[in-house]
N, C-alpha and C positions, 0 to 999 in steps of 0.2 A: 448107333442113335450115343449122344453123351448124355453120361451116364451119369458126372455134374447136376450138370442143368436137367435131367430128368430129377434126379432126388429134390434141389431146389425147389420146382415146380410142386412137387407131388408135397415137399414138406410144409410149404407156404400155400398150397390149396386145404390143406390139413390144419393149419392153425389158423386160419383164415375162421373157416368150418367153428374151431374150434370157439375164439375169441368171441364170435358173435353169440353159441350155445351156454359161454359161463354167464357174457352177458344176462342175457336172458336170460338166466336157472333166477344169476342175481338176485336181481332186478324183482323177479318174482316172491321169491327169498324176500325180500322186502318191504315192500309192496303189502306183504300178509302181518309178513311182524310189527309192520305199524301198527296201522288197520285193528290188528289183535288185541297192541297194548298202549294207541292211541289215547281212550277213553279214559283208561283208569292212572296213567301217569297225568292226562288232563287232572286227575282230580287231585291228586294230590296235592299242584302249585308248583311244580319243577319249572324254571324258565326253560325258554324256545330253546336256549344255549345249550344246557345237559343233556334235552328230548335229544339236539342234530348228534350232540359226540355221547349217547349211547349206542343212538344208532350205527354211527360210523366210523365204534368200534369194535358192532357185530361184526362191520366187513370182512376181515381174516376169517374169522369165524363158518359164516355163510360161504365164505371162496373154497371154504376145506372139507366141508359139509356137499358142496355141489361138483367138485374137481371132480371127479369120477364118473359120474354121471354123466357128466359137458364133457370129457372123452372119449366115452364112446356112444355117444349119440352125433358129437363130431366126427368119430369112424367110418358109423352109418352109413352121415349123409353126405358127407365128401367122396367115400367112395364109393358107394352107389353113385353117385353124378356121373362121376368123370364113368362109369362101368354101364351107365345109361347113355352115357354122351360113346360110347365106343370106346374109348382115348385109352381107356384100359385093355380092350383087344386088340388095337395098334401098340402100345407096349410089349402086349408077351407074343403078339405074332415076329417080334422082333429079337425074339430069343428072350426076351428079359421075364426072369421067374417070376412066380406068385411073392416065395421068399426076398426077393432084389427088389421088387413093390412095396413092402410090409417096412424096408426096415427105413428108410423116411417116418413114415407113419409112428412107425417104433420110439425112435430117437423123442419124435414130438410127445409119445408120452412117456419116456424118460426125463425128457427135461418136465414135464407135468410135473413127477413126481417128487423133481428136486426142489422145486419151486414148491410144494405141498409142506418137504417133509421139512425147511427154512422158515414156511409161513407158520407150522404146529410148534418148530422151538424154539422159536426168536421171537416171534410176531402176538402170535396167540398168548400165550401168558404171561406177557408185558398189560397187551389188550383189556383182558379179562378181568385182569388185575382193578382195572380205572372203570373200564363197566362197570364190576359189581358196587364199585364202591356207588357209580351216579344211584345203581338200583337200588342200594340198602342206605346206605346214609342221605340223600337228596331226594328220591321218591318217595319208596315206603318210611324213613324217618327212624332208623332204627337205631338202638341206641351205638356208640364208638366204643363201649366199655374190654371188647373185646376185637384181637390182634391173635388171627392166627398165622402161625407160620408154621414152615417145616417140624421143628424141633424144638421152637419158644414160642407154646400159649400164653399169656396176660388178662386177666380179669379180673377186676377190680369191681366189689360191692361193697355199701355201705365202709365201713374204714377199713375192710380187710383187700386184701393182693394177691393175688392165687398169680401163681406160676411152674407153668409141666413141660416135662422136656418132649413131650408126644399122644398122639391120643389117636386108641383102637376102636376106628367106629363098627367093628364086628360085636366087641363086647362093653363098649362103649364106658371101658376105664382112659382116664387117664393115667399115667405113666411119673414119676419122680418129680411130686410135687411139693410143692413149699409154699405154704401160707403165713405172712404176716399178717396182723392185727394190730393197724395204727390206734397210737392214741388222735384226738380233738386235734392237738397242734402237728397229726401228721407223720411221730413218732414211734417206733416200733414199740409195741409191749409184749407180745408175744408171738414168734417163730413154730410152725412145726412142719418138720419136716416127714414127708410118707412115699413109703414105694410106691402104691397107687393110692386113686382117687376115685370109688363105683357108685353111684347111682340106682339107687336103690326104689324096687317096688314101684314105693308110695313118693316119689322124687328126692326122699333126703339124699344125700349125699355121705357119702361117710371116707372118710379117710382112713386105710388099712396100714398095721407096721407103723406106726408112725413113732416119733419122737418129740416129743414139745420141752420147749426153753422158755422161759418166761425172761424179764431185762427189767420185772421187775425187784428190788432188795436184792437175795442172793438163794433166792428157790433153786432146785437142783434140777438137774436135766431128769425127765419119767420120759417110760416104754407105754405107747398104750397099742392094743393091738387093733381097733376101734375109735375117730374121733368123732363122730358128727357133726357138720358144720352145716351154718346155714351162707349154703351156698344158690344161689337163681340165676347157677346159670343154666338154659335151655338147653335140655339136650339132644333138643334139635339142629341148633347153633351148632355143635360137635360134630355134626354129619356133612357141615358148608364142604370139608374137603372132603369125604367121600364122594358126593354128589357130584363135586366138580373133578372129580381126580383126571375127569377126561382132556380137560383144560393147560395140564400142567406138563412139561416140559419133561422127555425124555428120561435123563438128566435126575429131576429131581424124584421123579419117580424109582428110578434105579437106587435114589441114598434113601428113602421111604420106606420102598420094598425094603432095602440090607437092618434100616435098625428094625424092623418087628421081626424078621427070620430070630435077627438074635437075639429079642426080646421072647424068642417064641412065642411070636401070634403067627394064625393062618395069615398070608402073605402076597392069597393066589389073585385077587382077584384084582392088587395093584403091578403082580406080576407081568397075569395076561397084557391089562392097559401099556403094563411097560414095552410089551410084547409088540403091542400092536402102535403103537405109537412111528414104529419102523415100516410095519404090513400095509397101514392105511395110506402110504404114500407110495405103492406099490402098488395098489389099487389099478391106479393109472393106465400101466403096460399089460395089466393083466385086462382091462377091458379096451385095451388095442386091439390084444390079444385075439379076445374071444366075440368084438364087435368086426373084424376085419373074412371071416366067411360068411355070414351076414350080411353081411355090406357085396360083399362079392354075387350070392347067389342074390339078393332084392337087387340087384341094380338093374339083373336082366328082365326080372320078372315084374315088376312091380314101381310104385312110384318115391316119393318122399315120405309120404303118409305112411308106405309098410314099413317104411324104413324106422320113423318117427315108433312107430307099435312096436316092431323089433326092440327099439333101443329101449323100451321104459319095463320091455315085460324081463327081461335079460338085464335089466339095471334093478329093479326091485328082485328079481329070484336071488340075485347076487346079495344085496341090503336084509334082505331075511334072513338066508343060509347062514350067512357071515356074522349077524348079530345072534341068530341062535347057539351057532360052535362057541360067538364068544364068552356066552352066557357060564356056559359050560367049563370053557378056564377060570371066569369070575367067581362061579362057586367050587373051584380044586377039584373036579372031575376033570376035566379034561388036561392035560398037561399047555404050561400056559405062549410055548412054542405051536401048540400044534394048535390048540384055540385060535391064536392068531395069526394063523398062517394057512389055517387050512382051508378057509372058500380060496382065495387073491389059488393055492394050490389047485384043487377042485376045478375052478373057470378055468385055468388057465389051461388044464389039463386037459382038458371042454372044445378051448379056441383052438387047440393048434391039433387034437384029433379032425373035426371042421375043414379046416383046412388041408388037411390032407386030405380030405372027399373032395375040399374043391379042384384042388390039384389035379382030382383022377378025373374031369366030366372034359 
């Protein structure tokens, strides 16, 4: 038997099934999302172009959320169909081992993993920024006064302007803060440099360890332990970065994590998410390894419906366990590496063990 022809045949069979499953999941995801948000977007008066742009920009995120499940479904359905038609039996009768039959499918899973990684690093961060702009500015009509970046947070309120180096979401603290008070002619009147700004329980923002300088006359510099300011910055707005950290690139998370740790803050959540940026794409290969033994067993004893049921159960189990372990990493209960890779390691070992039992049958 020509192995190269066999490899191409198995790979193309799997890729065709994967394309169908991936398209099906993304269409379902898109339809549900459109139905959920259409009425709210329509009431906001947003144009059809902006609405269509929002959902198109969300496609990379939809792909990232469904690719692993699509790989698992494709593996079970494609190999299950080959097994039911006795094609796999004929291949094995020619001396082709289970491992050799699995190799092209694993290559397919590896290709999907690479695409997932590139999508998460290069496409999602950019598309998310544009999608977030459409939702917050054009749909929700929020104020454009706040600009969030990794190391530069700007906020303009009344005749005052604030700049902070970074935001610590766990302690709701702005670091390395500078506040300018401006005249009606937009000329600086006072400048305050503070080590940090914190929001007290009543909602009042207070600058701590501040140096105040006035540009009017020859007033000297003075140091203040705390300086209350009439800052209208919403506490929840500052959590935007924390809430949407899943859509940041691994490099961005690495830089932000290093900056928080240098400042003495707990960065367990962001370090876990950083490692997950590499672990999540590898889930595609794990799904192949996990799906192989079930595809071979199901193919001989049941139909496509049973294969789909197995895929749904396995996929649900993986994502629940992965989310649970990740939550421990984000809370700094588990090391970030263990939390990010724990579910992959557990299910990959389970898939390998189950594949060994198939080989003995």
